[in-house]
C-alpha positions as CSV (number, residue, x, y, z in Angstrom):
1,M,29.9,-1.2,-12.0
2,H,30.4,-1.1,-8.3
3,R,29.3,2.1,-6.6
4,D,30.4,3.5,-3.3
5,F,28.3,2.8,-0.2
6,E,28.2,6.4,0.9
7,E,27.3,7.7,-2.6
8,L,24.4,5.2,-2.9
9,V,23.0,6.0,0.6
10,A,23.3,9.8,0.0
11,E,21.4,9.5,-3.3
12,A,18.6,7.5,-1.6
13,V,18.3,9.9,1.3
14,A,18.0,12.9,-1.0
15,E,15.1,11.3,-2.9
16,P,11.6,12.5,-1.9
17,T,9.3,9.8,-0.4
18,E,5.8,11.2,-0.8
19,G,3.2,9.3,-2.9
20,W,3.3,5.8,-4.2
21,D,5.3,6.4,-7.4
22,F,8.0,3.7,-7.5
23,S,9.6,4.6,-10.8
24,W,12.8,5.6,-9.0
25,F,13.5,1.9,-8.4
26,E,13.6,1.1,-12.1
27,G,16.9,-0.8,-12.8
28,R,17.6,-1.0,-9.1
29,A,14.8,-3.1,-7.6
30,T,12.0,-5.3,-8.9
31,E,8.7,-6.6,-7.4
32,Q,6.5,-9.2,-9.0
33,R,3.0,-8.0,-9.5
34,P,-0.1,-10.0,-8.3
35,S,-1.8,-12.0,-11.1
36,W,-5.2,-10.4,-10.6
37,G,-4.3,-6.8,-11.7
38,Y,-5.8,-4.7,-9.0
39,Q,-5.9,-1.4,-10.8
40,R,-7.6,-2.9,-13.9
41,L,-10.3,-4.6,-11.7
42,M,-10.8,-1.5,-9.6
43,G,-11.2,0.6,-12.8
44,E,-13.9,-1.8,-14.1
45,R,-15.9,-1.4,-10.8
46,M,-15.3,2.3,-10.7
47,A,-16.8,2.7,-14.2
48,R,-20.0,1.1,-13.0
49,A,-20.3,3.0,-9.8
50,T,-22.3,6.2,-9.1
51,A,-20.6,7.3,-5.9
52,A,-17.1,6.0,-5.0
53,L,-14.5,6.5,-2.2
54,D,-10.8,5.7,-2.3
55,V,-9.5,5.4,1.2
56,Q,-5.9,6.2,2.0
57,T,-5.2,7.2,-1.6
58,G,-1.5,8.0,-1.0
59,G,-0.4,10.3,-3.8
60,G,-3.4,9.4,-5.9
61,E,-1.4,7.5,-8.5
62,V,-3.6,4.3,-8.6
63,L,-6.9,6.2,-8.8
64,A,-5.5,8.7,-11.4
65,G,-4.4,5.8,-13.6
66,I,-7.9,4.4,-14.4
67,P,-9.7,5.4,-17.5
68,R,-13.1,6.4,-15.9
69,H,-14.2,7.5,-12.5
70,A,-17.7,7.4,-10.9
71,P,-19.7,10.6,-11.4
72,L,-19.0,11.4,-7.7
73,T,-15.5,10.2,-6.7
74,V,-13.8,11.2,-3.4
75,A,-10.4,10.2,-2.0
76,T,-9.1,10.5,1.5
77,E,-5.4,10.8,2.7
78,G,-3.8,11.5,6.0
79,H,-0.2,12.3,5.2
80,P,0.1,16.1,4.2
81,P,2.7,15.7,1.5
82,N,0.6,13.0,-0.1
83,V,-2.5,15.2,0.2
84,A,-0.8,17.8,-1.9
85,K,0.4,15.3,-4.5
86,A,-3.0,13.6,-4.7
87,T,-4.8,16.9,-5.1
88,G,-2.6,17.8,-8.0
89,L,-3.1,14.5,-9.8
90,L,-6.8,14.0,-9.0
91,R,-8.5,17.5,-9.1
92,P,-8.1,17.8,-12.9
93,K,-10.0,14.5,-13.2
94,G,-12.9,15.8,-11.1
95,V,-11.9,13.8,-8.0
96,A,-12.0,15.6,-4.6
97,V,-9.3,14.8,-2.1
98,V,-10.2,15.1,1.6
99,A,-7.4,15.5,4.2
100,C,-8.3,13.4,7.2
101,P,-6.6,11.0,9.6
102,D,-6.3,7.4,8.5
103,E,-8.5,6.3,11.4
104,P,-12.2,6.5,12.3
105,A,-14.4,8.3,11.7
106,L,-14.6,8.8,8.0
107,P,-16.0,12.3,7.4
108,F,-19.0,11.1,5.3
109,A,-22.6,10.2,6.0
110,D,-23.9,6.7,6.4
111,A,-24.6,4.8,3.1
112,A,-22.9,7.6,1.1
113,F,-21.1,5.4,-1.4
114,D,-21.9,2.3,-3.5
115,L,-18.1,1.6,-4.0
116,V,-15.3,1.9,-1.5
117,V,-11.8,1.0,-2.7
118,C,-8.4,1.0,-1.0
119,R,-4.9,-0.1,-2.0
120,H,-2.5,-1.1,0.8
121,P,-4.3,0.5,3.8
122,V,-2.2,0.9,7.0
123,T,-5.3,-0.3,9.0
124,T,-8.6,-1.5,7.6
125,W,-11.5,0.1,9.7
126,W,-14.2,-2.4,8.8
127,A,-17.0,-0.9,10.8
128,E,-16.4,2.5,9.1
129,I,-16.3,0.9,5.6
130,A,-19.6,-0.9,6.3
131,R,-21.1,2.4,7.6
132,V,-20.4,4.5,4.5
133,L,-21.4,1.7,2.1
134,A,-24.9,1.9,0.7
135,S,-27.1,-1.2,0.6
136,G,-25.7,-3.6,-2.0
137,G,-22.4,-1.6,-2.1
138,T,-19.0,-3.1,-2.6
139,Y,-15.6,-2.8,-0.8
140,F,-12.8,-3.7,-3.2
141,A,-9.2,-3.6,-2.1
142,Q,-5.7,-4.9,-2.2
143,H,-4.2,-5.3,1.3
144,V,-0.7,-6.0,2.4
145,G,-0.7,-9.7,3.4
146,P,1.1,-11.7,6.1
147,S,4.9,-11.7,6.5
148,S,5.3,-9.1,3.7
149,V,9.0,-8.3,3.1
150,F,9.8,-9.9,6.4
151,E,13.2,-11.0,5.1
152,L,14.2,-7.3,5.1
153,S,12.4,-6.6,8.4
154,E,14.2,-9.5,10.1
155,Y,17.6,-8.6,8.6
156,F,17.4,-5.3,10.6
157,L,15.2,-6.2,13.6
158,G,16.0,-9.9,14.1
159,P,13.4,-12.8,14.2
160,Q,9.8,-11.5,14.6
161,P,7.3,-13.3,16.8
162,R,4.7,-15.7,15.2
163,E,1.9,-13.2,15.9
164,A,3.7,-10.6,13.8
165,H,3.9,-13.0,10.9
166,D,0.1,-13.8,11.2
167,L,-1.0,-10.2,11.7
168,R,-2.2,-9.6,8.2
169,H,-3.4,-13.1,7.4
170,Q,-6.3,-13.2,4.9
171,E,-8.6,-14.9,7.5
172,N,-8.3,-11.8,9.7
173,D,-9.8,-9.8,6.8
174,R,-12.6,-12.3,6.5
175,I,-13.3,-12.1,10.2
176,G,-13.2,-8.3,10.2
177,A,-15.5,-7.9,7.2
178,E,-18.0,-10.4,8.5
179,R,-18.1,-8.8,12.0
180,A,-18.9,-5.5,10.3
181,G,-21.9,-7.2,8.6
182,L,-20.3,-7.5,5.1
183,E,-20.4,-10.6,2.9
184,V,-17.0,-11.7,1.6
185,V,-17.3,-12.6,-2.1
186,D,-13.5,-12.9,-3.0
187,L,-10.4,-13.4,-0.9
188,R,-7.0,-14.4,-2.4
189,T,-3.4,-14.2,-1.3
190,E,-0.2,-14.3,-3.3
191,R,3.5,-14.1,-2.3
192,L,5.6,-12.2,-4.8
193,R,9.4,-12.1,-5.4
194,M,11.3,-8.9,-4.7
195,E,14.9,-8.1,-5.5
196,F,17.0,-5.2,-4.2
197,G,20.0,-4.6,-6.5
198,D,21.8,-2.0,-4.4
199,I,21.8,-0.5,-1.0
200,G,20.4,2.8,-2.2
201,A,17.2,0.9,-3.2
202,V,17.0,-0.7,0.2
203,V,17.4,2.7,1.9
204,H,14.8,4.5,-0.3
205,F,12.3,1.6,0.2
206,L,12.6,1.6,4.0
207,R,12.2,5.4,4.1
208,K,9.1,5.2,1.8
209,V,7.4,2.1,3.3
210,V,7.9,3.0,6.9
211,W,6.2,0.0,8.5
212,I,8.9,-2.5,7.2
213,V,11.5,-1.3,9.8
214,P,9.6,1.1,12.1
215,G,11.7,4.1,13.0
216,F,14.3,3.4,10.3
217,T,17.1,5.9,9.9
218,V,20.4,5.5,8.1
219,E,22.3,6.6,11.2
220,A,20.7,4.0,13.5
221,H,21.2,1.2,11.0
222,R,24.5,2.2,9.3
223,E,26.4,-0.9,10.4
224,R,23.8,-3.3,9.1
225,L,23.4,-1.3,5.9
226,R,27.1,-1.4,5.2
227,A,27.2,-5.2,5.8
228,L,24.2,-5.6,3.4
229,H,25.9,-3.4,0.8
230,E,28.9,-5.7,0.9
231,R,26.7,-8.7,0.7
232,I,24.8,-7.4,-2.4
233,E,28.2,-6.5,-4.0
234,T,29.6,-10.0,-3.6
235,E,26.5,-12.2,-3.8
236,G,24.0,-10.3,-5.9
237,P,20.5,-8.8,-5.2
238,F,18.9,-9.2,-1.8
239,V,15.8,-11.3,-2.3
240,A,12.6,-10.8,-0.3
241,H,8.9,-11.6,-0.8
242,S,5.9,-9.3,-0.6
243,S,2.5,-10.6,0.2
244,R,-0.8,-9.2,-1.2
245,V,-4.4,-10.0,-0.4
246,L,-7.3,-9.2,-2.8
247,V,-10.5,-8.5,-0.9
248,E,-14.0,-8.0,-2.2
249,A,-16.9,-7.7,0.2
250,R,-20.5,-6.5,-0.1
251,E,-23.0,-4.7,2.0
252,P,-26.1,-7.0,1.9
253,A,-29.0,-5.5,-0.1
């Protein structure tokens, strides 16, 4: 059934954007998942840890979804609505949420944790990660990779320069980790198919994942949104590709 452009947009604008719960997209958009299963692998490492830190936890959904946490587990988050959501999810599980900016310095002592995890950091502050890791400790993360969802970015912004495509290349993670004194033990990248089935899904995604089209508003992009709505209605889902990098690095013993 074809739905009206204004109705779809209004529905998407009314939906809250805090946290990293993507259940609203069910039946409207899809994203292939990386083959490695980050949450499962992170949970295995968390179960063996004694003191763990989840950096930029978002709404705490990923950390809350593992079966067992380290005896001391702390999460940080910088976006106030996410802090409230993460606290509600994680406090009953014995995890403390610390509100702090997503930039140095982390409010913890040197060598405080034997495990630091992070899923989709805005920026990876390698020197800070190395500082708070204990000797022999591990950083385990899933980063956003190069040219992620650039089909959607370039639809609204036009062609992006080569350096923008290369910005999150996995070799930059290797360089950053090694400069901070960490040993990289695993580094993998996968490109994953995404489909947006209606313009409401596009609008909600761009409001929630704000770095895809920086400064996105419906008002500023209404003409392009309407054209994309008509394209989806006639040609089917808009296809893009996300990019993910699995990173594991170790503080030398």
